[in-house]
Wavefront OBJ file of the C-alpha trace (Angstrom):
o trace
v 0.000 0.000 0.000
v 1.371 3.384 -0.892
v 2.108 5.946 1.861
v -0.822 8.188 0.920
v -3.301 5.310 1.231
v -1.751 4.354 4.565
v -2.212 7.906 5.835
v -5.843 7.922 4.685
v -6.491 4.551 6.331
v -4.892 5.689 9.582
v -6.892 8.926 9.577
v -10.132 7.006 9.029
v -9.191 4.578 11.774
v -8.447 7.395 14.206
v -11.762 9.026 13.338
v -13.683 5.839 14.021
v -11.937 5.197 17.346
v -12.497 8.754 18.527
v -8.902 9.957 18.604
v -10.003 12.791 16.331
v -13.487 14.216 16.584
v -13.514 15.999 13.236
v -12.510 15.097 9.696
v -10.643 18.360 9.396
v -8.422 17.615 12.410
v -7.645 14.106 11.179
v -6.915 15.371 7.674
v -4.561 18.025 9.001
v -2.774 15.532 11.271
v -2.091 13.091 8.445
v -1.629 15.571 5.609
v -4.494 14.319 3.461
v -7.362 16.306 1.931
v -10.469 16.570 4.098
v -12.582 15.942 1.011
v -10.894 12.563 0.555
v -11.809 11.536 4.089
v -15.369 12.764 3.577
v -15.696 10.789 0.343
v -14.215 7.626 1.829
v -16.555 7.848 4.808
v -19.379 8.199 2.300
v -18.440 4.934 0.621
v -16.062 5.989 -2.158
v -13.176 3.678 -3.011
v -9.594 4.524 -3.823
v -8.593 5.271 -7.386
v -6.496 2.114 -7.560
v -9.425 -0.076 -6.517
v -11.853 1.743 -8.776
v -9.745 1.079 -11.875
v -8.530 -2.375 -10.945
v -10.748 -4.011 -13.568
v -8.934 -2.034 -16.291
v -5.507 -3.441 -15.465
v -4.036 -6.303 -17.415
v -2.622 -8.046 -14.343
v -4.383 -8.823 -11.102
v -2.740 -7.680 -7.860
v -1.849 -11.316 -7.160
v -0.062 -11.585 -10.515
v 1.782 -8.333 -9.857
v 2.961 -9.576 -6.467
v 4.132 -12.831 -8.042
v 6.185 -10.964 -10.640
v 7.710 -8.701 -8.002
v 8.917 -11.703 -6.020
l 1 2 3 4 5 6 7 8 9 10 11 12 13 14 15 16 17 18 19 20 21 22 23 24 25 26 27 28 29 30 31 32 33 34 35 36 37 38 39 40 41 42 43 44 45 46 47 48 49 50 51 52 53 54 55 56 57 58 59 60 61 62 63 64 65 66 67
């Protein structure tokens, strides 16, 4: 997972556990756009997952080739 996605996941996790009470505070703490957190909380998926069906290789195939 790329660092930006990790930051978004951590921000969402901290929002759900109550560490941050607002999207804006979590976004500022992790350096991600507040709109991204809002969209993800609303059910949007990441760009990589949204376009996964357009890729020639599956993630499993990519991992196999990397190793």
